[in-house]
PyMOL Python script that loads the backbone (N, CA, C, O; Angstrom):
from pymol import cmd

cmd.read_pdbstr("""\
ATOM      1  N   MET A   1      -6.787 -21.665 -36.864  1.00  0.00           N
ATOM      2  CA  MET A   1      -7.476 -21.877 -35.513  1.00  0.00           C
ATOM      3  C   MET A   1      -6.611 -21.879 -34.289  1.00  0.00           C
ATOM      4  O   MET A   1      -6.732 -21.123 -33.325  1.00  0.00           O
ATOM      5  N   GLU A   2      -5.635 -22.920 -34.468  1.00  0.00           N
ATOM      6  CA  GLU A   2      -4.549 -23.270 -33.704  1.00  0.00           C
ATOM      7  C   GLU A   2      -3.865 -22.039 -33.328  1.00  0.00           C
ATOM      8  O   GLU A   2      -3.799 -21.718 -32.141  1.00  0.00           O
ATOM      9  N   GLU A   3      -3.369 -21.352 -34.217  1.00  0.00           N
ATOM     10  CA  GLU A   3      -2.560 -20.066 -33.927  1.00  0.00           C
ATOM     11  C   GLU A   3      -3.421 -19.142 -33.117  1.00  0.00           C
ATOM     12  O   GLU A   3      -2.861 -18.464 -32.255  1.00  0.00           O
ATOM     13  N   LEU A   4      -4.726 -19.033 -33.292  1.00  0.00           N
ATOM     14  CA  LEU A   4      -5.594 -18.139 -32.526  1.00  0.00           C
ATOM     15  C   LEU A   4      -5.549 -18.472 -31.038  1.00  0.00           C
ATOM     16  O   LEU A   4      -5.285 -17.603 -30.207  1.00  0.00           O
ATOM     17  N   ARG A   5      -5.843 -19.897 -30.667  1.00  0.00           N
ATOM     18  CA  ARG A   5      -5.851 -20.609 -29.513  1.00  0.00           C
ATOM     19  C   ARG A   5      -4.402 -19.997 -28.802  1.00  0.00           C
ATOM     20  O   ARG A   5      -4.363 -19.244 -27.829  1.00  0.00           O
ATOM     21  N   LEU A   6      -3.423 -20.447 -29.441  1.00  0.00           N
ATOM     22  CA  LEU A   6      -2.047 -20.333 -29.024  1.00  0.00           C
ATOM     23  C   LEU A   6      -1.819 -18.751 -28.492  1.00  0.00           C
ATOM     24  O   LEU A   6      -1.322 -18.465 -27.402  1.00  0.00           O
ATOM     25  N   HIS A   7      -2.236 -17.898 -29.383  1.00  0.00           N
ATOM     26  CA  HIS A   7      -2.354 -16.540 -28.997  1.00  0.00           C
ATOM     27  C   HIS A   7      -2.950 -16.173 -27.856  1.00  0.00           C
ATOM     28  O   HIS A   7      -2.362 -15.481 -27.024  1.00  0.00           O
ATOM     29  N   ARG A   8      -4.325 -16.650 -27.683  1.00  0.00           N
ATOM     30  CA  ARG A   8      -5.227 -16.451 -26.632  1.00  0.00           C
ATOM     31  C   ARG A   8      -4.459 -16.883 -25.311  1.00  0.00           C
ATOM     32  O   ARG A   8      -4.454 -16.203 -24.285  1.00  0.00           O
ATOM     33  N   GLU A   9      -3.814 -18.094 -25.464  1.00  0.00           N
ATOM     34  CA  GLU A   9      -3.331 -18.627 -24.319  1.00  0.00           C
ATOM     35  C   GLU A   9      -2.180 -17.788 -23.935  1.00  0.00           C
ATOM     36  O   GLU A   9      -2.121 -17.539 -22.731  1.00  0.00           O
ATOM     37  N   ASN A  10      -1.310 -17.326 -24.637  1.00  0.00           N
ATOM     38  CA  ASN A  10      -0.317 -16.445 -24.544  1.00  0.00           C
ATOM     39  C   ASN A  10      -0.780 -15.091 -23.710  1.00  0.00           C
ATOM     40  O   ASN A  10      -0.193 -14.656 -22.719  1.00  0.00           O
ATOM     41  N   LEU A  11      -1.807 -14.591 -24.245  1.00  0.00           N
ATOM     42  CA  LEU A  11      -2.313 -13.330 -23.665  1.00  0.00           C
ATOM     43  C   LEU A  11      -2.868 -13.764 -22.237  1.00  0.00           C
ATOM     44  O   LEU A  11      -2.465 -13.085 -21.292  1.00  0.00           O
ATOM     45  N   GLU A  12      -3.686 -14.740 -21.981  1.00  0.00           N
ATOM     46  CA  GLU A  12      -3.945 -15.247 -20.870  1.00  0.00           C
ATOM     47  C   GLU A  12      -2.763 -15.213 -19.693  1.00  0.00           C
ATOM     48  O   GLU A  12      -2.838 -14.710 -18.572  1.00  0.00           O
ATOM     49  N   ASP A  13      -1.826 -15.800 -20.216  1.00  0.00           N
ATOM     50  CA  ASP A  13      -0.615 -15.907 -19.329  1.00  0.00           C
ATOM     51  C   ASP A  13      -0.048 -14.561 -18.990  1.00  0.00           C
ATOM     52  O   ASP A  13       0.279 -14.247 -17.845  1.00  0.00           O
ATOM     53  N   LEU A  14       0.056 -13.770 -20.049  1.00  0.00           N
ATOM     54  CA  LEU A  14       0.512 -12.304 -19.743  1.00  0.00           C
ATOM     55  C   LEU A  14      -0.374 -11.610 -18.667  1.00  0.00           C
ATOM     56  O   LEU A  14       0.109 -10.912 -17.775  1.00  0.00           O
ATOM     57  N   VAL A  15      -1.729 -11.857 -18.819  1.00  0.00           N
ATOM     58  CA  VAL A  15      -2.571 -11.182 -17.952  1.00  0.00           C
ATOM     59  C   VAL A  15      -2.341 -11.685 -16.414  1.00  0.00           C
ATOM     60  O   VAL A  15      -2.368 -10.895 -15.471  1.00  0.00           O
ATOM     61  N   LYS A  16      -2.139 -12.924 -16.284  1.00  0.00           N
ATOM     62  CA  LYS A  16      -2.075 -13.487 -14.942  1.00  0.00           C
ATOM     63  C   LYS A  16      -0.645 -13.054 -14.477  1.00  0.00           C
ATOM     64  O   LYS A  16      -0.420 -12.875 -13.280  1.00  0.00           O
ATOM     65  N   GLU A  17       0.261 -12.896 -15.374  1.00  0.00           N
ATOM     66  CA  GLU A  17       1.676 -12.176 -14.614  1.00  0.00           C
ATOM     67  C   GLU A  17       1.500 -10.868 -14.425  1.00  0.00           C
ATOM     68  O   GLU A  17       2.143 -10.404 -13.482  1.00  0.00           O
ATOM     69  N   ARG A  18       0.854 -10.155 -15.005  1.00  0.00           N
ATOM     70  CA  ARG A  18       0.575  -8.691 -14.750  1.00  0.00           C
ATOM     71  C   ARG A  18      -0.295  -8.579 -13.531  1.00  0.00           C
ATOM     72  O   ARG A  18      -0.068  -7.708 -12.692  1.00  0.00           O
ATOM     73  N   THR A  19      -1.273  -9.424 -13.409  1.00  0.00           N
ATOM     74  CA  THR A  19      -2.079  -9.374 -12.223  1.00  0.00           C
ATOM     75  C   THR A  19      -1.311  -9.752 -10.949  1.00  0.00           C
ATOM     76  O   THR A  19      -1.497  -9.127  -9.905  1.00  0.00           O
ATOM     77  N   ALA A  20      -0.351 -10.889 -11.045  1.00  0.00           N
ATOM     78  CA  ALA A  20       0.351 -11.033  -9.932  1.00  0.00           C
ATOM     79  C   ALA A  20       1.388 -10.001  -9.513  1.00  0.00           C
ATOM     80  O   ALA A  20       1.660  -9.768  -8.335  1.00  0.00           O
ATOM     81  N   ILE A  21       1.935  -9.414 -10.532  1.00  0.00           N
ATOM     82  CA  ILE A  21       2.770  -8.115 -10.189  1.00  0.00           C
ATOM     83  C   ILE A  21       1.897  -6.965  -9.588  1.00  0.00           C
ATOM     84  O   ILE A  21       2.241  -6.321  -8.597  1.00  0.00           O
ATOM     85  N   LEU A  22       0.882  -6.793 -10.191  1.00  0.00           N
ATOM     86  CA  LEU A  22      -0.232  -5.590  -9.576  1.00  0.00           C
ATOM     87  C   LEU A  22      -0.536  -6.100  -8.232  1.00  0.00           C
ATOM     88  O   LEU A  22      -0.478  -5.261  -7.334  1.00  0.00           O
ATOM     89  N   LEU A  23      -0.838  -7.269  -7.917  1.00  0.00           N
ATOM     90  CA  LEU A  23      -1.217  -7.765  -6.439  1.00  0.00           C
ATOM     91  C   LEU A  23       0.044  -7.395  -5.403  1.00  0.00           C
ATOM     92  O   LEU A  23      -0.118  -6.899  -4.289  1.00  0.00           O
ATOM     93  N   LEU A  24       1.176  -7.698  -5.927  1.00  0.00           N
ATOM     94  CA  LEU A  24       2.188  -7.669  -5.051  1.00  0.00           C
ATOM     95  C   LEU A  24       2.386  -6.158  -4.876  1.00  0.00           C
ATOM     96  O   LEU A  24       2.419  -5.735  -3.721  1.00  0.00           O
ATOM     97  N   LYS A  25       2.534  -5.223  -5.986  1.00  0.00           N
ATOM     98  CA  LYS A  25       2.727  -3.872  -5.744  1.00  0.00           C
ATOM     99  C   LYS A  25       1.510  -3.123  -4.988  1.00  0.00           C
ATOM    100  O   LYS A  25       1.677  -2.042  -4.423  1.00  0.00           O
ATOM    101  N   ASN A  26       0.381  -3.736  -5.025  1.00  0.00           N
ATOM    102  CA  ASN A  26      -0.728  -3.176  -4.228  1.00  0.00           C
ATOM    103  C   ASN A  26      -0.524  -3.458  -2.687  1.00  0.00           C
ATOM    104  O   ASN A  26      -0.823  -2.630  -1.827  1.00  0.00           O
ATOM    105  N   LYS A  27       0.027  -4.736  -2.409  1.00  0.00           N
ATOM    106  CA  LYS A  27       0.304  -5.140  -1.153  1.00  0.00           C
ATOM    107  C   LYS A  27       1.534  -4.163  -0.415  1.00  0.00           C
ATOM    108  O   LYS A  27       1.525  -3.723   0.734  1.00  0.00           O
ATOM    109  N   GLU A  28       2.505  -3.994  -1.391  1.00  0.00           N
ATOM    110  CA  GLU A  28       3.681  -3.110  -0.922  1.00  0.00           C
ATOM    111  C   GLU A  28       3.131  -1.684  -0.555  1.00  0.00           C
ATOM    112  O   GLU A  28       3.659  -1.022   0.339  1.00  0.00           O
ATOM    113  N   LEU A  29       2.062  -1.239  -1.268  1.00  0.00           N
ATOM    114  CA  LEU A  29       1.568   0.197  -1.184  1.00  0.00           C
ATOM    115  C   LEU A  29       0.692   0.212   0.185  1.00  0.00           C
ATOM    116  O   LEU A  29       0.619   1.185   0.936  1.00  0.00           O
ATOM    117  N   GLU A  30       0.132  -0.857   0.350  1.00  0.00           N
ATOM    118  CA  GLU A  30      -0.699  -0.981   1.455  1.00  0.00           C
ATOM    119  C   GLU A  30      -0.015  -0.854   2.840  1.00  0.00           C
ATOM    120  O   GLU A  30      -0.386  -0.255   3.850  1.00  0.00           O
ATOM    121  N   ASP A  31       1.241  -1.691   2.556  1.00  0.00           N
ATOM    122  CA  ASP A  31       2.107  -1.631   3.726  1.00  0.00           C
ATOM    123  C   ASP A  31       2.796  -0.285   4.099  1.00  0.00           C
ATOM    124  O   ASP A  31       2.905   0.073   5.272  1.00  0.00           O
ATOM    125  N   TYR A  32       3.254   0.439   3.050  1.00  0.00           N
ATOM    126  CA  TYR A  32       3.751   1.703   3.323  1.00  0.00           C
ATOM    127  C   TYR A  32       2.722   2.616   3.798  1.00  0.00           C
ATOM    128  O   TYR A  32       2.934   3.418   4.707  1.00  0.00           O
ATOM    129  N   ASN A  33       1.403   2.484   3.080  1.00  0.00           N
ATOM    130  CA  ASN A  33       0.426   3.364   3.741  1.00  0.00           C
ATOM    131  C   ASN A  33       0.039   3.299   5.187  1.00  0.00           C
ATOM    132  O   ASN A  33      -0.403   4.250   5.831  1.00  0.00           O
ATOM    133  N   LYS A  34       0.266   1.968   5.680  1.00  0.00           N
ATOM    134  CA  LYS A  34      -0.044   1.637   7.203  1.00  0.00           C
ATOM    135  C   LYS A  34       1.246   2.160   7.890  1.00  0.00           C
ATOM    136  O   LYS A  34       1.071   2.647   9.008  1.00  0.00           O
ATOM    137  N   LEU A  35       2.220   2.143   7.516  1.00  0.00           N
ATOM    138  CA  LEU A  35       3.389   2.812   8.130  1.00  0.00           C
ATOM    139  C   LEU A  35       3.292   4.295   8.215  1.00  0.00           C
ATOM    140  O   LEU A  35       3.608   4.875   9.254  1.00  0.00           O
ATOM    141  N   PHE A  36       2.857   4.948   7.133  1.00  0.00           N
ATOM    142  CA  PHE A  36       2.743   6.491   7.132  1.00  0.00           C
ATOM    143  C   PHE A  36       1.719   6.761   8.090  1.00  0.00           C
ATOM    144  O   PHE A  36       1.994   7.559   8.986  1.00  0.00           O
ATOM    145  N   VAL A  37       0.506   6.198   8.057  1.00  0.00           N
ATOM    146  CA  VAL A  37      -0.686   6.420   8.929  1.00  0.00           C
ATOM    147  C   VAL A  37      -0.321   6.185  10.308  1.00  0.00           C
ATOM    148  O   VAL A  37      -0.649   7.012  11.159  1.00  0.00           O
ATOM    149  N   ASP A  38       0.339   5.118  10.625  1.00  0.00           N
ATOM    150  CA  ASP A  38       0.755   4.978  12.112  1.00  0.00           C
ATOM    151  C   ASP A  38       1.679   6.013  12.438  1.00  0.00           C
ATOM    152  O   ASP A  38       1.582   6.517  13.557  1.00  0.00           O
ATOM    153  N   ARG A  39       2.655   6.463  11.569  1.00  0.00           N
ATOM    154  CA  ARG A  39       3.662   7.591  11.907  1.00  0.00           C
ATOM    155  C   ARG A  39       2.706   8.762  12.117  1.00  0.00           C
ATOM    156  O   ARG A  39       2.988   9.437  13.107  1.00  0.00           O
ATOM    157  N   GLU A  40       1.716   9.133  11.469  1.00  0.00           N
ATOM    158  CA  GLU A  40       0.971  10.434  11.707  1.00  0.00           C
ATOM    159  C   GLU A  40       0.296  10.370  12.869  1.00  0.00           C
ATOM    160  O   GLU A  40       0.220  11.392  13.551  1.00  0.00           O
ATOM    161  N   PHE A  41      -0.286   9.217  13.284  1.00  0.00           N
ATOM    162  CA  PHE A  41      -0.957   9.082  14.629  1.00  0.00           C
ATOM    163  C   PHE A  41      -0.092   9.292  15.712  1.00  0.00           C
ATOM    164  O   PHE A  41      -0.417  10.041  16.633  1.00  0.00           O
ATOM    165  N   ARG A  42       1.121   8.621  15.685  1.00  0.00           N
ATOM    166  CA  ARG A  42       2.097   8.876  16.626  1.00  0.00           C
ATOM    167  C   ARG A  42       2.454  10.289  16.810  1.00  0.00           C
ATOM    168  O   ARG A  42       2.422  10.732  17.958  1.00  0.00           O
ATOM    169  N   ILE A  43       2.821  11.127  15.751  1.00  0.00           N
ATOM    170  CA  ILE A  43       3.020  12.547  15.766  1.00  0.00           C
ATOM    171  C   ILE A  43       2.069  13.227  16.440  1.00  0.00           C
ATOM    172  O   ILE A  43       2.316  14.053  17.318  1.00  0.00           O
ATOM    173  N   LYS A  44       0.812  12.866  16.008  1.00  0.00           N
ATOM    174  CA  LYS A  44      -0.313  13.603  16.682  1.00  0.00           C
ATOM    175  C   LYS A  44      -0.465  13.329  18.253  1.00  0.00           C
ATOM    176  O   LYS A  44      -0.861  14.150  19.080  1.00  0.00           O
ATOM    177  N   GLU A  45      -0.116  12.162  18.470  1.00  0.00           N
ATOM    178  CA  GLU A  45       0.008  11.799  19.980  1.00  0.00           C
ATOM    179  C   GLU A  45       0.986  12.543  20.701  1.00  0.00           C
ATOM    180  O   GLU A  45       0.685  13.004  21.802  1.00  0.00           O
ATOM    181  N   LEU A  46       2.238  12.734  20.168  1.00  0.00           N
ATOM    182  CA  LEU A  46       3.270  13.448  20.618  1.00  0.00           C
ATOM    183  C   LEU A  46       2.880  15.020  20.679  1.00  0.00           C
ATOM    184  O   LEU A  46       3.046  15.683  21.703  1.00  0.00           O
ATOM    185  N   ARG A  47       2.434  15.462  19.677  1.00  0.00           N
ATOM    186  CA  ARG A  47       1.854  16.967  19.679  1.00  0.00           C
ATOM    187  C   ARG A  47       0.956  17.182  20.694  1.00  0.00           C
ATOM    188  O   ARG A  47       1.040  18.199  21.382  1.00  0.00           O
ATOM    189  N   ASP A  48      -0.069  16.182  20.915  1.00  0.00           N
ATOM    190  CA  ASP A  48      -0.967  16.456  21.961  1.00  0.00           C
ATOM    191  C   ASP A  48      -0.490  16.254  23.187  1.00  0.00           C
ATOM    192  O   ASP A  48      -1.166  16.810  24.054  1.00  0.00           O
ATOM    193  N   LYS A  49       0.530  15.595  23.610  1.00  0.00           N
ATOM    194  CA  LYS A  49       1.271  15.291  24.743  1.00  0.00           C
ATOM    195  C   LYS A  49       2.021  16.578  25.032  1.00  0.00           C
ATOM    196  O   LYS A  49       1.879  17.021  26.171  1.00  0.00           O
ATOM    197  N   VAL A  50       2.807  17.265  24.179  1.00  0.00           N
ATOM    198  CA  VAL A  50       3.606  18.481  24.121  1.00  0.00           C
ATOM    199  C   VAL A  50       2.572  19.496  24.674  1.00  0.00           C
ATOM    200  O   VAL A  50       2.830  20.139  25.691  1.00  0.00           O
ATOM    201  N   LYS A  51       1.438  19.636  24.026  1.00  0.00           N
ATOM    202  CA  LYS A  51       0.465  20.803  24.228  1.00  0.00           C
ATOM    203  C   LYS A  51       0.063  20.600  25.761  1.00  0.00           C
ATOM    204  O   LYS A  51       0.090  21.514  26.585  1.00  0.00           O
ATOM    205  N   GLU A  52      -0.319  19.257  26.041  1.00  0.00           N
ATOM    206  CA  GLU A  52      -0.693  18.981  27.559  1.00  0.00           C
ATOM    207  C   GLU A  52       0.282  19.612  28.503  1.00  0.00           C
ATOM    208  O   GLU A  52       0.014  20.511  29.300  1.00  0.00           O
ATOM    209  N   LEU A  53       1.648  18.939  28.292  1.00  0.00           N
ATOM    210  CA  LEU A  53       2.512  19.502  29.078  1.00  0.00           C
ATOM    211  C   LEU A  53       2.951  20.971  29.255  1.00  0.00           C
ATOM    212  O   LEU A  53       3.255  21.502  30.324  1.00  0.00           O
ATOM    213  N   GLU A  54       2.934  21.564  27.982  1.00  0.00           N
ATOM    214  CA  GLU A  54       2.887  23.184  28.154  1.00  0.00           C
ATOM    215  C   GLU A  54       1.750  23.726  28.750  1.00  0.00           C
ATOM    216  O   GLU A  54       1.919  24.699  29.485  1.00  0.00           O
ATOM    217  N   THR A  55       0.523  23.251  28.565  1.00  0.00           N
ATOM    218  CA  THR A  55      -0.598  24.010  29.268  1.00  0.00           C
ATOM    219  C   THR A  55      -0.463  23.777  30.707  1.00  0.00           C
ATOM    220  O   THR A  55      -0.637  24.729  31.467  1.00  0.00           O
ATOM    221  N   GLY A  56      -0.160  22.567  31.188  1.00  0.00           N
ATOM    222  CA  GLY A  56      -0.013  22.054  32.492  1.00  0.00           C
ATOM    223  C   GLY A  56       0.953  22.830  33.463  1.00  0.00           C
ATOM    224  O   GLY A  56       0.830  23.048  34.668  1.00  0.00           O
ATOM    225  N   ASN A  57       2.039  23.213  32.506  1.00  0.00           N
ATOM    226  CA  ASN A  57       3.242  23.971  33.234  1.00  0.00           C
ATOM    227  C   ASN A  57       2.835  25.522  33.322  1.00  0.00           C
ATOM    228  O   ASN A  57       3.686  26.300  33.753  1.00  0.00           O
ATOM    229  N   ARG A  58       1.732  25.952  32.982  1.00  0.00           N
ATOM    230  CA  ARG A  58       1.663  27.458  33.023  1.00  0.00           C
ATOM    231  C   ARG A  58       0.680  27.778  34.157  1.00  0.00           C
ATOM    232  O   ARG A  58       0.416  28.948  34.433  1.00  0.00           O
TER     233      ARG A  58
END
""", "prot")
cmd.dss("prot")
cmd.show_as("cartoon", "prot")
cmd.util.cbc("prot")
cmd.orient("prot")
């Protein structure tokens, strides 16, 4: 019985460790996603501005 309890506690600790790692990785992915989304919006703004300037100069 004691052996099962120790094994269960060990498994629970492993789950906590893995959960912490996954939460950290998820945060990193969210940060990268925000950077890429912001970059894409900026590129679109610049393309729109270029198109506006090209149209205005004709």
